[in-house]
DSSP file (Angstrom, degrees, kcal/mol; ACC not computed):
  #  RESIDUE AA STRUCTURE BP1 BP2  ACC     N-H-->O    O-->H-N    N-H-->O    O-->H-N    TCO  KAPPA ALPHA  PHI   PSI    X-CA   Y-CA   Z-CA
    1    1 A M     >        0   0    0      0, 0.0     4,-1.0     0, 0.0     0, 0.0   0.000 360.0 360.0 360.0  -5.5   22.1   -2.6    2.9
    2    2 A R  H  >  +     0   0    0      1,-0.2     4,-2.0     2,-0.2     3,-0.3   0.903 360.0  60.4 -67.8 -39.7   24.7    0.3    2.6
    3    3 A I  H  > S+     0   0    0      1,-0.2     4,-2.7     2,-0.2     5,-0.2   0.912 100.6  53.4 -62.3 -47.9   23.4    1.7   -0.7
    4    4 A P  H  > S+     0   0    0      0, 0.0     4,-2.2     0, 0.0    -1,-0.2   0.886 110.0  47.9 -58.3 -35.8   19.9    2.5    0.6
    5    5 A W  H  X S+     0   0    0     -4,-1.0     4,-2.9    -3,-0.3     5,-0.3   0.912 110.3  52.2 -68.1 -37.8   21.3    4.5    3.4
    6    6 A L  H  X S+     0   0    0     -4,-2.0     4,-2.7     1,-0.2     5,-0.2   0.919 110.0  48.7 -62.5 -41.5   23.6    6.3    1.1
    7    7 A L  H  X S+     0   0    0     -4,-2.7     4,-1.9     2,-0.2    -1,-0.2   0.933 112.8  48.2 -60.8 -45.2   20.6    7.2   -1.2
    8    8 A F  H  X S+     0   0    0     -4,-2.2     4,-1.1     1,-0.2    -2,-0.2   0.931 114.9  43.6 -62.6 -50.6   18.7    8.4    1.8
    9    9 A I  H  X S+     0   0    0     -4,-2.9     4,-1.8     1,-0.2    -1,-0.2   0.845 111.1  54.5 -62.3 -38.6   21.5   10.5    3.1
   10   10 A S  H  X S+     0   0    0     -4,-2.7     4,-3.2    -5,-0.3     5,-0.3   0.860 100.6  61.7 -68.0 -32.2   22.4   11.9   -0.3
   11   11 A S  H  X S+     0   0    0     -4,-1.9     4,-2.0     1,-0.2    -1,-0.2   0.877 105.8  45.6 -61.2 -37.1   18.8   13.0   -0.7
   12   12 A F  H  X S+     0   0    0     -4,-1.1     4,-2.0     2,-0.2    -1,-0.2   0.864 113.2  49.9 -72.4 -35.7   19.2   15.3    2.3
   13   13 A V  H  X S+     0   0    0     -4,-1.8     4,-2.4     2,-0.2    -2,-0.2   0.964 114.0  44.0 -66.4 -48.9   22.5   16.6    1.0
   14   14 A F  H  X S+     0   0    0     -4,-3.2     4,-2.6     1,-0.2     6,-0.2   0.912 112.9  52.9 -62.9 -39.1   21.2   17.3   -2.5
   15   15 A A  H  X>S+     0   0    0     -4,-2.0     5,-2.1    -5,-0.3     4,-0.6   0.902 110.3  47.4 -60.0 -39.8   18.0   18.9   -1.0
   16   16 A G  H  <5S+     0   0    0     -4,-2.0     3,-0.4     2,-0.2    -1,-0.2   0.897 112.7  49.8 -71.6 -37.1   20.1   21.2    1.2
   17   17 A I  H  <5S+     0   0    0     -4,-2.4    -2,-0.2     1,-0.2    -1,-0.2   0.931 114.3  43.1 -61.9 -45.8   22.4   22.1   -1.8
   18   18 A F  H  <5S-     0   0    0     -4,-2.6    -1,-0.2    -5,-0.2    -2,-0.2   0.476 112.0-118.7 -86.0  -2.6   19.5   23.0   -4.1
   19   19 A G  T  <5S+     0   0    0     -4,-0.6    -3,-0.2    -3,-0.4    -4,-0.1   0.748  81.0 117.2  78.2  20.5   17.5   24.9   -1.3
   20   20 A V      < +     0   0    0     -5,-2.1     2,-2.2    -6,-0.2     6,-0.2  -0.319  30.7 159.2-113.2  50.1   14.5   22.5   -1.3
   21   21 A F        +     0   0    0     -6,-0.2     2,-0.3    -5,-0.1     3,-0.1  -0.481  33.9 104.2 -81.5  81.2   14.9   21.3    2.2
   22   22 A S  S  > S-     0   0    0     -2,-2.2     4,-3.1     1,-0.1     5,-0.3  -0.914  85.8 -98.7-143.4 168.0   11.3   20.1    2.8
   23   23 A I  H  > S+     0   0    0     -2,-0.3     4,-2.5     1,-0.2     5,-0.2   0.923 125.6  47.9 -56.5 -44.6    9.7   16.7    2.9
   24   24 A A  H  > S+     0   0    0      2,-0.2     4,-1.9     1,-0.2    -1,-0.2   0.879 112.9  48.3 -69.2 -35.8    8.5   17.1   -0.6
   25   25 A G  H  > S+     0   0    0      2,-0.2     4,-2.6     1,-0.2     5,-0.2   0.951 112.1  48.5 -66.0 -45.9   11.9   18.3   -1.8
   26   26 A V  H  X S+     0   0    0     -4,-3.1     4,-2.7     1,-0.2    -2,-0.2   0.894 112.6  50.0 -54.5 -44.0   13.7   15.4   -0.1
   27   27 A S  H  X S+     0   0    0     -4,-2.5     4,-2.5    -5,-0.3    -1,-0.2   0.870 109.7  50.1 -65.4 -36.6   11.2   13.0   -1.6
   28   28 A A  H  X S+     0   0    0     -4,-1.9     4,-2.3     2,-0.2    -2,-0.2   0.937 114.2  43.8 -69.7 -42.7   11.7   14.4   -5.1
   29   29 A V  H  X S+     0   0    0     -4,-2.6     4,-2.5     2,-0.2    -2,-0.2   0.904 112.3  52.9 -68.6 -37.2   15.5   14.1   -4.8
   30   30 A L  H  X S+     0   0    0     -4,-2.7     4,-2.5    -5,-0.2    -2,-0.2   0.923 110.9  49.0 -62.2 -42.2   15.1   10.6   -3.3
   31   31 A F  H  X S+     0   0    0     -4,-2.5     4,-2.5     1,-0.2    -2,-0.2   0.928 111.6  47.8 -55.9 -47.3   12.9    9.7   -6.3
   32   32 A L  H  X S+     0   0    0     -4,-2.3     4,-2.0     1,-0.2    -2,-0.2   0.877 112.9  47.2 -67.8 -39.0   15.4   11.0   -8.7
   33   33 A L  H  X S+     0   0    0     -4,-2.5     4,-2.4     2,-0.2    -1,-0.2   0.906 112.5  50.8 -67.6 -41.6   18.4    9.3   -7.1
   34   34 A W  H  X S+     0   0    0     -4,-2.5     4,-2.8     1,-0.2    -2,-0.2   0.899 110.2  50.2 -60.7 -42.4   16.3    6.0   -7.0
   35   35 A W  H  X S+     0   0    0     -4,-2.5     4,-2.2     1,-0.2    -1,-0.2   0.909 110.2  48.5 -65.6 -39.3   15.5    6.3  -10.7
   36   36 A I  H  X S+     0   0    0     -4,-2.0     4,-1.5     1,-0.2    -1,-0.2   0.914 112.7  49.1 -65.6 -41.9   19.1    6.9  -11.6
   37   37 A R  H  X S+     0   0    0     -4,-2.4     4,-2.1     2,-0.2    -2,-0.2   0.909 110.3  50.5 -59.5 -45.8   20.2    3.8   -9.6
   38   38 A E  H  X S+     0   0    0     -4,-2.8     4,-1.6     1,-0.2    -1,-0.2   0.919 111.5  47.3 -61.4 -44.4   17.6    1.6  -11.1
   39   39 A N  H  <>S+     0   0    0     -4,-2.2     5,-1.3     1,-0.2    -1,-0.2   0.790 110.9  51.0 -70.6 -25.3   18.5    2.5  -14.6
   40   40 A R  H ><5S+     0   0    0     -4,-1.5     3,-1.1     2,-0.2    -1,-0.2   0.865 106.9  54.8 -77.8 -35.1   22.2    2.1  -13.9
   41   41 A I  H 3<5S+     0   0    0     -4,-2.1    -2,-0.2     1,-0.3    -1,-0.2   0.864 104.4  54.5 -61.6 -37.2   21.5   -1.4  -12.4
   42   42 A Q  T 3<5S-     0   0    0     -4,-1.6    -1,-0.3     2,-0.2    -2,-0.2   0.564 120.8-112.6 -76.2  -7.5   19.7   -2.4  -15.7
   43   43 A G  T < 5S+     0   0    0     -3,-1.1     2,-0.4    -4,-0.2    -3,-0.2   0.346  87.0  83.0  95.6  -7.7   22.9   -1.4  -17.6
   44   44 A T      < -     0   0    0     -5,-1.3     2,-0.9     2,-0.0    -2,-0.2  -0.993  55.7-159.4-135.6 135.9   21.5    1.6  -19.3
   45   45 A L        +     0   0    0     -2,-0.4     3,-0.1    -5,-0.1    -5,-0.1  -0.658  39.1 177.8-107.6  75.5   21.0    5.2  -18.3
   46   46 A E        -     0   0    0     -2,-0.9     3,-0.1     1,-0.1     2,-0.1  -0.192  35.3 -80.3 -80.0 170.5   18.4    5.8  -21.0
   47   47 A K        -     0   0    0      1,-0.1     2,-0.4     0, 0.0    -1,-0.1  -0.336  54.9 -92.7 -66.4 146.6   16.4    9.0  -21.6
   48   48 A M        -     0   0    0     -3,-0.1    -1,-0.1     4,-0.1    -3,-0.0  -0.489  45.3-147.7 -63.4 122.2   13.4    9.7  -19.5
   49   49 A S     >  -     0   0    0     -2,-0.4     4,-2.6     1,-0.1     5,-0.2  -0.509  23.7-111.1 -86.4 155.0   10.4    8.3  -21.3
   50   50 A P  H  > S+     0   0    0      0, 0.0     4,-2.4     0, 0.0     5,-0.2   0.875 119.4  54.6 -53.2 -35.4    7.0    9.9  -21.0
   51   51 A T  H  > S+     0   0    0      2,-0.2     4,-2.6     1,-0.2     5,-0.2   0.959 108.7  46.6 -66.3 -45.1    5.8    6.9  -19.0
   52   52 A S  H  > S+     0   0    0      1,-0.2     4,-2.4     2,-0.2    -1,-0.2   0.901 113.7  49.8 -65.1 -38.7    8.6    7.2  -16.4
   53   53 A L  H  X S+     0   0    0     -4,-2.6     4,-2.2     1,-0.2    -1,-0.2   0.902 111.3  47.7 -62.8 -41.8    7.9   10.9  -16.2
   54   54 A S  H  X S+     0   0    0     -4,-2.4     4,-2.3    -5,-0.2    -2,-0.2   0.854 111.4  50.8 -68.8 -38.6    4.2   10.3  -15.7
   55   55 A R  H  X S+     0   0    0     -4,-2.6     4,-3.2     2,-0.2    -2,-0.2   0.905 110.9  49.6 -62.1 -42.1    5.0    7.6  -13.0
   56   56 A G  H  X S+     0   0    0     -4,-2.4     4,-2.4     2,-0.2    -2,-0.2   0.905 112.5  46.2 -67.2 -40.1    7.3   10.1  -11.2
   57   57 A A  H  X S+     0   0    0     -4,-2.2     4,-2.8     2,-0.2    -2,-0.2   0.911 113.5  50.3 -65.1 -41.4    4.5   12.9  -11.3
   58   58 A H  H  X S+     0   0    0     -4,-2.3     4,-3.0     2,-0.2     5,-0.2   0.926 110.8  50.1 -62.7 -45.3    1.9   10.2  -10.1
   59   59 A F  H  X S+     0   0    0     -4,-3.2     4,-3.1     1,-0.2     5,-0.2   0.968 112.3  45.3 -59.1 -52.1    4.3    9.3   -7.3
   60   60 A L  H  X S+     0   0    0     -4,-2.4     4,-2.5     1,-0.2    -2,-0.2   0.901 114.7  48.5 -58.1 -43.0    4.8   12.9   -6.2
   61   61 A Y  H  X S+     0   0    0     -4,-2.8     4,-2.7     2,-0.2    -1,-0.2   0.946 112.2  49.2 -61.1 -46.3    1.0   13.6   -6.4
   62   62 A D  H  X S+     0   0    0     -4,-3.0     4,-2.8     1,-0.2     5,-0.2   0.927 112.3  48.5 -59.3 -45.9    0.3   10.5   -4.4
   63   63 A F  H  X S+     0   0    0     -4,-3.1     4,-2.4    -5,-0.2    -1,-0.2   0.934 112.6  46.6 -60.7 -45.0    2.9   11.5   -1.8
   64   64 A A  H  X S+     0   0    0     -4,-2.5     4,-2.4    -5,-0.2     5,-0.2   0.903 113.2  50.0 -65.0 -40.3    1.5   15.0   -1.4
   65   65 A K  H  X S+     0   0    0     -4,-2.7     4,-2.7     1,-0.2     5,-0.2   0.954 113.1  45.6 -65.3 -46.8   -2.0   13.8   -1.2
   66   66 A D  H  X S+     0   0    0     -4,-2.8     4,-2.3     1,-0.2     5,-0.2   0.872 112.6  52.1 -64.4 -37.6   -1.1   11.3    1.5
   67   67 A L  H  X S+     0   0    0     -4,-2.4     4,-1.8    -5,-0.2    -1,-0.2   0.917 112.6  43.7 -64.1 -46.6    0.9   13.9    3.4
   68   68 A V  H  X S+     0   0    0     -4,-2.4     4,-2.1     2,-0.2    -2,-0.2   0.937 115.1  47.9 -66.3 -46.9   -1.9   16.4    3.4
   69   69 A V  H  X S+     0   0    0     -4,-2.7     4,-2.0    -5,-0.2    -2,-0.2   0.894 113.3  46.9 -59.8 -43.3   -4.6   13.9    4.4
   70   70 A S  H  X S+     0   0    0     -4,-2.3     4,-2.3    -5,-0.2    -1,-0.2   0.857 111.5  52.4 -70.5 -33.3   -2.5   12.3    7.2
   71   71 A N  H  X S+     0   0    0     -4,-1.8     4,-2.5    -5,-0.2    -2,-0.2   0.886 109.0  48.8 -68.5 -37.8   -1.6   15.7    8.6
   72   72 A L  H  X S+     0   0    0     -4,-2.1     4,-2.2     2,-0.2    -2,-0.2   0.875 111.6  50.0 -67.0 -37.6   -5.3   16.7    8.6
   73   73 A I  H  X S+     0   0    0     -4,-2.0     4,-2.1     2,-0.2    -2,-0.2   0.911 112.1  47.2 -69.7 -40.5   -6.2   13.5   10.4
   74   74 A M  H  X S+     0   0    0     -4,-2.3     4,-1.7     2,-0.2    -2,-0.2   0.927 112.4  50.2 -65.2 -41.1   -3.5   14.0   13.0
   75   75 A A  H  X S+     0   0    0     -4,-2.5     4,-2.0     1,-0.2    -2,-0.2   0.904 110.8  48.8 -64.3 -38.7   -4.5   17.6   13.6
   76   76 A W  H  X S+     0   0    0     -4,-2.2     4,-2.3     1,-0.2    -1,-0.2   0.887 108.3  53.8 -67.0 -37.9   -8.1   16.6   14.0
   77   77 A D  H  < S+     0   0    0     -4,-2.1    -1,-0.2     1,-0.2    -2,-0.2   0.804 110.8  48.1 -68.1 -29.3   -7.1   13.9   16.5
   78   78 A V  H  < S+     0   0    0     -4,-1.7    -2,-0.2     1,-0.1    -1,-0.2   0.891 114.7  44.4 -71.6 -40.2   -5.2   16.6   18.5
   79   79 A L  H  < S+     0   0    0     -4,-2.0    -2,-0.2    -5,-0.2    -3,-0.2   0.803  99.0  78.6 -76.4 -33.2   -8.0   19.1   18.5
   80   80 A V  S  < S-     0   0    0     -4,-2.3     4,-0.1    -5,-0.2     0, 0.0  -0.570  80.2-132.0 -82.5 140.1  -10.8   16.6   19.3
   81   81 A P  S    S+     0   0    0      0, 0.0     2,-0.2     0, 0.0    -1,-0.1   0.854  85.7  65.2 -60.7 -34.0  -11.1   15.7   23.0
   82   82 A R  S    S-     0   0    0      1,-0.1     2,-0.4     2,-0.0    -2,-0.1  -0.593  93.2-104.2 -92.4 155.7  -11.4   11.9   22.5
   83   83 A D        -     0   0    0     -2,-0.2    -1,-0.1     1,-0.2    -5,-0.1  -0.585  30.6-177.2 -77.4 129.9   -8.6    9.7   21.0
   84   84 A L        +     0   0    0     -2,-0.4    -1,-0.2    -7,-0.1     2,-0.1   0.661  49.0 103.8 -97.6 -23.8   -9.3    8.7   17.4
   85   85 A H        -     0   0    0     -8,-0.1     2,-0.4    48,-0.1    48,-0.2  -0.329  42.8-175.9 -71.8 143.5   -6.3    6.5   16.9
   86   86 A K        -     0   0    0     46,-2.1     2,-0.1    -2,-0.1    45,-0.1  -0.862  23.5-144.4-134.5  97.9   -6.5    2.8   16.8
   87   87 A V        +     0   0    0     -2,-0.4     2,-0.3    46,-0.1    45,-0.2  -0.344  29.7 158.1 -74.5 141.6   -2.9    1.4   16.5
   88   88 A S  E     -A  131   0A   0     43,-2.2    43,-3.4    -2,-0.1     2,-0.5  -0.985  38.5-119.2-152.4 161.6   -2.3   -1.7   14.5
   89   89 A L  E     -A  130   0A   0     -2,-0.3     2,-0.4    41,-0.2    41,-0.2  -0.899  27.8-163.6 -98.6 129.5    0.4   -3.5   12.6
   90   90 A V  E     -A  129   0A   0     39,-2.7    39,-2.3    -2,-0.5     2,-0.6  -0.937  13.8-136.2-117.3 139.2   -0.1   -4.1    8.9
   91   91 A R  E     -A  128   0A   0     -2,-0.4    49,-0.2    37,-0.2    37,-0.2  -0.833  16.1-161.9 -96.2 120.4    1.9   -6.6    6.8
   92   92 A V  E     -A  127   0A   0     35,-2.5    35,-2.6    -2,-0.6     2,-0.2  -0.911  22.2-123.0 -99.6 120.1    3.0   -5.2    3.5
   93   93 A P  E     +A  126   0A   0      0, 0.0    33,-0.3     0, 0.0    32,-0.1  -0.453  44.5 154.6 -66.3 123.7    4.0   -7.8    0.9
   94   94 A I    >   +     0   0    0     31,-2.6     3,-1.7    -2,-0.2    32,-0.2   0.142  28.6 118.6-135.0  19.3    7.6   -7.2   -0.3
   95   95 A E  T 3  S+     0   0    0     30,-0.8    31,-0.1     1,-0.3    -1,-0.0   0.749  79.8  48.2 -64.5 -22.5    8.7  -10.6   -1.5
   96   96 A D  T 3  S+     0   0    0     29,-0.1     2,-0.3     2,-0.0    -1,-0.3   0.342  94.9  97.6 -96.3   7.8    9.3   -9.4   -5.1
   97   97 A L    <   -     0   0    0     -3,-1.7    -3,-0.1     1,-0.1     2,-0.0  -0.737  69.1-126.7-101.6 145.9   11.2   -6.2   -4.2
   98   98 A S     >  -     0   0    0     -2,-0.3     4,-2.2     1,-0.1     5,-0.2  -0.247  35.0-100.9 -73.9 172.5   14.9   -5.6   -4.1
   99   99 A E  H  > S+     0   0    0      2,-0.2     4,-2.4     1,-0.2     5,-0.2   0.896 123.5  50.1 -65.4 -41.3   16.6   -4.3   -1.0
  100  100 A P  H  > S+     0   0    0      0, 0.0     4,-2.8     0, 0.0    -1,-0.2   0.891 111.7  49.5 -61.6 -38.9   16.8   -0.7   -2.4
  101  101 A E  H  > S+     0   0    0      2,-0.2     4,-2.6     1,-0.2    -2,-0.2   0.890 111.1  49.9 -63.3 -40.9   13.1   -0.9   -3.2
  102  102 A I  H  X S+     0   0    0     -4,-2.2     4,-2.6     2,-0.2    -1,-0.2   0.921 113.0  45.8 -64.8 -43.9   12.3   -2.1    0.3
  103  103 A A  H  X S+     0   0    0     -4,-2.4     4,-2.7     2,-0.2     5,-0.3   0.942 113.7  50.0 -67.6 -47.4   14.4    0.7    1.8
  104  104 A F  H  X S+     0   0    0     -4,-2.8     4,-2.4     1,-0.2    -2,-0.2   0.943 112.8  46.3 -52.1 -52.3   12.7    3.2   -0.5
  105  105 A L  H  X S+     0   0    0     -4,-2.6     4,-2.5     1,-0.2    -1,-0.2   0.899 111.9  50.3 -62.7 -44.8    9.2    2.0    0.4
  106  106 A S  H  X S+     0   0    0     -4,-2.6     4,-2.2     1,-0.2    11,-0.5   0.883 112.0  47.6 -69.0 -35.5   10.0    2.0    4.1
  107  107 A H  H  X S+     0   0    0     -4,-2.7     4,-1.6     2,-0.2    -1,-0.2   0.892 111.4  50.9 -69.2 -36.2   11.3    5.5    4.0
  108  108 A R  H  X S+     0   0    0     -4,-2.4     4,-0.6    -5,-0.3    -2,-0.2   0.917 112.5  46.8 -65.3 -41.8    8.3    6.7    2.0
  109  109 A I  H >< S+     0   0    0     -4,-2.5     3,-0.9     1,-0.2     6,-0.2   0.915 111.7  50.9 -64.0 -43.5    6.0    5.1    4.6
  110  110 A T  H 3< S+     0   0    0     -4,-2.2    -1,-0.2     1,-0.2    -2,-0.2   0.761 101.2  61.4 -69.5 -26.2    7.8    6.5    7.5
  111  111 A L  H 3< S+     0   0    0     -4,-1.6    -1,-0.2    -5,-0.1    -2,-0.2   0.687  88.1  84.9 -73.0 -18.4    7.7   10.1    6.1
  112  112 A T  S X< S-     0   0    0     -3,-0.9     3,-1.6    -4,-0.6   -45,-0.1  -0.787  91.5-114.4 -85.5 117.7    3.9   10.1    6.2
  113  113 A P  T 3  S+     0   0    0      0, 0.0     3,-0.1     0, 0.0   -39,-0.1  -0.223  99.0  29.5 -59.1 133.1    2.6   11.1    9.6
  114  114 A G  T 3  S+     0   0    0      1,-0.3    18,-2.6    -4,-0.1    19,-0.4   0.353 107.4  81.8 103.0 -10.2    0.7    8.3   11.4
  115  115 A T  E <   -B  131   0A   0     -3,-1.6     2,-0.3    -6,-0.2    -1,-0.3  -0.968  49.2-179.4-132.9 151.9    2.7    5.4    9.8
  116  116 A L  E     -B  130   0A   0     14,-1.6    14,-3.0    -2,-0.3     2,-0.5  -0.934  26.8-133.3-148.7 120.3    6.0    3.9   10.6
  117  117 A A  E     +B  129   0A   0    -11,-0.5    12,-0.2    -2,-0.3     3,-0.1  -0.624  31.3 174.9 -74.0 122.4    7.9    1.0    8.9
  118  118 A C  E     -     0   0A   0     10,-3.1     2,-0.3    -2,-0.5    -1,-0.2   0.900  47.4 -23.9 -97.6 -52.7    9.1   -1.2   11.9
  119  119 A A  E     -B  128   0A   0      9,-1.0     9,-3.5     0, 0.0     2,-0.4  -0.993  46.2-116.3-161.5 157.8   10.7   -4.4   10.5
  120  120 A V  E     -B  127   0A   0     -2,-0.3     7,-0.2     7,-0.2    -3,-0.0  -0.887  46.0-111.9 -95.3 131.8   11.1   -6.9    7.7
  121  121 A T    >   -     0   0    0      5,-2.8     3,-1.7    -2,-0.4    -1,-0.0  -0.215  26.7-109.1 -61.7 160.0   10.0  -10.3    8.7
  122  122 A A  T 3  S+     0   0    0      1,-0.3    -1,-0.1     2,-0.1    -2,-0.0   0.820 121.3  50.6 -58.9 -34.8   12.6  -13.1    9.0
  123  123 A D  T 3  S-     0   0    0      3,-0.0    -1,-0.3     1,-0.0    -2,-0.1   0.423 109.3-127.1 -83.8   0.8   11.4  -14.8    5.8
  124  124 A R  S <  S+     0   0    0     -3,-1.7    -2,-0.1     2,-0.2     3,-0.1   0.826  78.0 115.2  56.3  39.4   11.6  -11.4    4.0
  125  125 A R  S    S+     0   0    0      1,-0.2   -31,-2.6   -32,-0.1   -30,-0.8   0.690  71.1  31.7-100.9 -29.6    8.1  -11.7    2.8
  126  126 A F  E     -A   93   0A   0    -33,-0.3    -5,-2.8   -32,-0.2     2,-0.5  -0.961  60.6-142.5-137.6 147.5    6.5   -8.8    4.6
  127  127 A L  E     -AB  92 120A   0    -35,-2.6   -35,-2.5    -2,-0.3     2,-0.4  -0.954  28.5-135.1-105.4 123.7    7.3   -5.3    5.9
  128  128 A L  E     -AB  91 119A   0     -9,-3.5   -10,-3.1    -2,-0.5    -9,-1.0  -0.669  22.3-167.2 -82.3 129.9    5.6   -4.6    9.2
  129  129 A V  E     -AB  90 117A   0    -39,-2.3   -39,-2.7    -2,-0.4     2,-0.6  -0.976  16.6-141.7-123.0 121.6    4.1   -1.2    9.4
  130  130 A H  E     -AB  89 116A   0    -14,-3.0   -14,-1.6    -2,-0.5     2,-0.4  -0.742  24.9-169.7 -83.4 119.5    2.8    0.5   12.5
  131  131 A V  E     -AB  88 115A   0    -43,-3.4   -43,-2.2    -2,-0.6   -16,-0.2  -0.953  18.8-169.7-118.1 128.3   -0.4    2.4   11.6
  132  132 A M  S    S+     0   0    0    -18,-2.6   -46,-2.1    -2,-0.4    -1,-0.1   0.800  86.2  32.6 -86.0 -31.6   -2.1    4.9   14.0
  133  133 A Y  S    S-     0   0    0    -19,-0.4    -1,-0.2   -48,-0.2     2,-0.2  -0.744  80.3-164.6-128.0  83.8   -5.3    5.4   12.0
  134  134 A P        +     0   0    0      0, 0.0     2,-0.2     0, 0.0     5,-0.0  -0.474  24.7 143.5 -71.6 136.6   -6.2    2.1   10.2
  135  135 A S    >   -     0   0    0     -2,-0.2     3,-1.8     4,-0.0    -2,-0.0  -0.788  69.2 -66.6-149.1-168.7   -8.8    2.4    7.6
  136  136 A R  G >  S+     0   0    0      1,-0.3     3,-0.7    -2,-0.2     6,-0.1   0.799 132.6  55.5 -57.7 -29.7   -9.6    0.9    4.2
  137  137 A G  G 3  S+     0   0    0      1,-0.2    -1,-0.3     5,-0.1     0, 0.0   0.338  90.9  76.2 -86.7   4.6   -6.4    2.6    2.9
  138  138 A S  G <   +     0   0    0     -3,-1.8    -1,-0.2     4,-0.1    -2,-0.1   0.159  66.6 120.1-101.5  15.6   -4.3    0.9    5.6
  139  139 A T  S <> S-     0   0    0     -3,-0.7     4,-2.2     1,-0.1     5,-0.2  -0.360  79.6-106.8 -74.6 164.4   -4.2   -2.6    3.9
  140  140 A G  H  > S+     0   0    0    -49,-0.2     4,-1.0     1,-0.2    -1,-0.1   0.852 120.1  48.5 -57.6 -39.6   -0.8   -4.1    2.9
  141  141 A Q  H  4 S+     0   0    0      2,-0.2     4,-0.4     1,-0.2    -1,-0.2   0.843 110.2  51.9 -73.3 -31.0   -1.5   -3.4   -0.9
  142  142 A A  H >4 S+     0   0    0      1,-0.2     3,-1.0     2,-0.2    -2,-0.2   0.909 109.3  48.4 -68.4 -40.4   -2.5    0.1   -0.3
  143  143 A L  H 3< S+     0   0    0     -4,-2.2    -1,-0.2     1,-0.2    -2,-0.2   0.747 109.5  54.9 -72.2 -21.0    0.6    0.9    1.7
  144  144 A R  T >X S+     0   0    0     -4,-1.0     4,-1.6     1,-0.2     3,-0.7   0.532  79.9  99.9 -82.6 -11.2    2.7   -0.7   -1.1
  145  145 A K  H <> S+     0   0    0     -3,-1.0     4,-2.2    -4,-0.4     5,-0.2   0.806  70.5  61.1 -51.2 -40.1    1.1    1.6   -3.7
  146  146 A P  H 3> S+     0   0    0      0, 0.0     4,-1.9     0, 0.0    -1,-0.2   0.933 109.2  41.7 -57.0 -45.8    4.1    4.1   -3.9
  147  147 A I  H <> S+     0   0    0     -3,-0.7     4,-2.4     1,-0.2    -2,-0.2   0.866 112.4  55.4 -68.8 -36.4    6.6    1.4   -5.1
  148  148 A D  H  X>S+     0   0    0     -4,-1.6     5,-2.1     1,-0.2     4,-1.0   0.861 106.7  51.2 -65.1 -34.6    3.9   -0.1   -7.5
  149  149 A I  H  <5S+     0   0    0     -4,-2.2     3,-0.5    -5,-0.2    -2,-0.2   0.935 111.7  46.8 -68.2 -44.4    3.5    3.4   -9.1
  150  150 A L  H  <5S+     0   0    0     -4,-1.9    -2,-0.2     1,-0.2    -1,-0.2   0.875 114.2  46.2 -68.0 -37.2    7.2    3.7   -9.6
  151  151 A K  H  <5S-     0   0    0     -4,-2.4    -1,-0.2    -5,-0.1    -2,-0.2   0.633 109.0-122.6 -76.8 -12.5    7.6    0.3  -11.1
  152  152 A G  T  <5S+     0   0    0     -4,-1.0    -3,-0.2    -3,-0.5    -4,-0.1   0.769  81.1 114.5  77.5  25.7    4.6    0.7  -13.3
  153  153 A T      < +     0   0    0     -5,-2.1     2,-0.3    -6,-0.2    -4,-0.2   0.240  36.9 125.0-110.2  11.9    2.8   -2.3  -11.9
  154  154 A L        -     0   0    0     -6,-0.9     2,-0.8    -5,-0.1    -9,-0.0  -0.575  62.3-130.8 -78.6 135.0   -0.1   -0.5  -10.3
  155  155 A D    >   -     0   0    0     -2,-0.3     3,-0.8     1,-0.1    -1,-0.1  -0.747  16.0-163.1 -85.6 109.5   -3.5   -1.6  -11.4
  156  156 A D  T 3  S+     0   0    0     -2,-0.8    -1,-0.1     1,-0.3    -2,-0.0   0.417  73.1  89.2 -73.1   2.2   -5.4    1.6  -12.4
  157  157 A G  T 3         0   0    0      1,-0.2    -1,-0.3     0, 0.0    -2,-0.0   0.362 360.0 360.0 -82.8   5.9   -8.7   -0.1  -12.2
  158  158 A N    <         0   0    0     -3,-0.8    -1,-0.2     0, 0.0    -2,-0.1   0.413 360.0 360.0 -76.4 360.0   -9.1    0.7   -8.5
């Protein structure tokens, strides 16, 4: 479990060095470090293919969209006199993910306002996520979407 923390801390260090110290900048550096690590694990540090670049761009777009939407929802909840949040725990299936992928997904979920990765179940089948504003997009499969985008296993027929 030491490597995911090193990746997470390194993303802040690199973001500070390159002057992009924002959530989007840290996420971009975290994605780059994750990509390098995954390719080194497979034994090859191959050239970036167009498909891996498009997955990276799709991941960054998805993160930016989720960030803007969740901030607007939270701002609306603050401005409206009645409470809009309905807290729930959502189980995200993670049984086919490696430890670095689980750590990456949990950090990505926690960076989005209104969601917090709480724990991995004892049988290591699910990641429990605290969701403030549950909706159709708060299902386990929807919260797992960022890692599916990066792995190229996302079903685009949705």
